[in-house]
N, C-alpha and C positions, 0 to 999 in steps of 0.2 A: 504522708499528708500531701494532697495534691494542691497545686496552685491554681489560680483562676485565670491564668494568661494563655491557656491552651486554645487551639483552634477549634471552632465548632464543627459539627458534622457537615453543616451546610457550606461552610467555607472550604472544607476539604473536598467536598463534591465539586464545588465551583472550580477549584484548582485542577482537579482531575479532568473536568470538562474543557478547561482552557488547554491543558496538555493534549487532550484528545483531538480537538479541532486544529490546534497548531500543528500537530503531527500530520494530520490529513493534508493540511495546506502545504507543508514542507515536502511531503511525498509527492503531491501533485506538481509542485514547482520543479522537483527533480525530474519527474517524467517529462514535463514540457522542455526542460533543458536538454534532455536526451533527444527528444524529437527535433529540436531546433539545431542540434549538433549535426544531424543528418549523417550519423555514422552507425546507425542501427539502434534499436530500442530494446527494452526488456521484453522477454518472451510473450507475456500477456498483451503488452502494447503492440507487438507485431500483429497479433490477432485483431485487436481493436482497430488499428489503423487499416489493416487489410479489409476489414468489414466496411470501413468508410469508403473504400474504393469501389465496393459493390453496391453501395446504397447512398442515399442522400443524407444519412444521419451523421452527426458529428462524432468525434473520438470520445468525448466525455459521455455522450449518450450511450455509446456502445459499452463503455466501461460500466455504466449503470445497468444496462440490459443483461450483460453477461454476468455481472455480480449478483443481481437479483435472481437470475436463473439458477446460479450455483447455490444461493441461499435456499431457494425453493426445493432443489434436489436434496440438500442436507436435511431440511425439515421433513420431507417425505420419508427419507430413510430413518430418521430419528423419531418420527411421529410426534414432533414437538413444534410449537410456534417459535418463530425466530426471535432473538433478542432485538429490541428496538435499536440498540447501539450498532448492531451489524448492518441494519438497513440504512441508518444514518451514515455509517461509514462509507458505504459504496455510493450512496446518492451524493454526498458532499465531495468525494474525490472526483466524481464525474463533473460536478458543478465547477469545482476549482479549476480543473483542466480546461474546460470550455471557456471559463472566465479569463484565465491567464492567456490562452491563445487569442481570444478576441481583443484583448488589450495590447497585444504585440509587445509585451514588456521584455520578453526574451528575444534578442535579435538573432538572425542567422548570419554568421560571419563567413566571409569569403576565404579566409586563410585556414589552412589545415590545422596549424598549431592551435589556433583559437578554438576551432571546433573540437579538437581533442581535449582541451581544457574544459570546454563546456560539457563534453561527455562525462568527464571525470567528476565535475561538480554535480552533474545530474545524478550520477550513481551514488555519490556520497549523500546527497540530499534525500534520495529515495530511501536509502538504508537508515539514515538518521531519523527521518520522519516516521518510518515504520516502527522503529524502536520506541518513539515517543507515544504513538497512539496505542500500541500494545501494552506499554507500561501503565497507561491510564486505567486499563481493565474495564473500559466502558463498552467496547464493541469490537470483536475480532473481525478481520477481513473475511470475505466469503470463501476465499481459497483455503484459509487456515481451517475454518470449520469443516469444509468438505474433505480436506485432507485427513483430518482427525477421525471423522466418522467412517470414511472408506477404509482407513487403516484398521480401525477397530472391527469392522464387519468382515474384512477380507483376511485379516491375520497377517497382512504384509506390513513391513516397516513403514514408518511415517516418511522416511527419506525416499523409499521406493515409490510410494503413492504420489508424493509431491513431484518426483522426477517424471513420472508418467503423465501427470497433469500438465506440468510445464512443457514437456516434450510434445504433447498433443496440441496445446495452444500454439506452440512455435510452428509445428507442421501445418496446422490449419491456416495460421496467419501467413506463412510462406506461400501456401497454395493460393491464398487470396491476394498475393503480391504485396504483403506487408514488408516493411524495411528490415531485412536481416543483414547484419554486417558485423564488423569487429566489435562494435558497442554491445551487440546482443550477447556475445560470448563473454565480454568483459563484465557485463552486469551479472551473468550467472555466477562468475567467480567472486565478485567483489561486494555485491549488495548484501549477501548473507553475513559476512564478517562485520561489515559496517553496522548492520542492523543489530547484531549480537552485542557489539560494543555499546551502541546507543541504548539498547534495552537494559543492559547491566547498569549503565549510568543513571537512567531515569528510574529504574526500579529502586535503586539506592535512595534517590530523592523521595520517591513515594513511601519507602519504608520509614524514612525520617519523618515524613508528614504524618504517617499513621501512628508513629510513636510519640507525636507531640502531646504534651500533657493537656488533659481535659479536666476542667473543674468538676 
C-alpha cells in the first residue's frame, strides 16, 4: 500500500533541472578558475581560447559555436534531431563562462602557489559539475554525443575516439596559440576521476529520488 507523501513527477523533474543547471554553472566556474590560474586549461578550452586570439569573439561564444557544430555533426551522422537538453547544455555553459569572466569574480593571483590552488580548484569544479549535469539525464554534452556515435559507426573504442577528439582539439588550439601548460595535462589526468566520483554520488541521489513513493 502506497502512501501519499511521495514526490510528484513535476517535482522530480524540477529537481533534475536544478541539478542540470547547477552542474553547468559549476563546470563553467571551474573552467574560469583554470583560465584565471594561467597555468594551462583543459584541452577543449585551449581551442576555444586559441580561437578568441584569431577573432573578436569571446571564449563563451566559441564554446557555443564549437559545441553546436559538434551537435550538428552528430545529428547528420545519426539522422536524428538533437535533444533540446544538449543544445541548452552548450548554450548555457558558454553563457555562464562569459558572465563569470565579465563579472571578474575569479581573481588572477600573482603568487604561483595561489595559482596552483586555483588550478586544482578549477579541475575539481569541472569534474564535479560534469558529474552533476550528466546525472540529471537531461542533456549530454556535445562531445559525449559525438564520441558515442563515432565509436558506434567506426567500431573503435569510446576511449580511442575520445582521445582522438581531445588530441585534435588540443593540437588545433595550440596552433592557434591557446594556453597549453602543466594545467592542461593535469586536467587530462584528474577531471575524469573527479567526474566519475561526482557522477556516482549524484546518480545515487537520483536513484533515491526515482524510488520515492508516489501515491
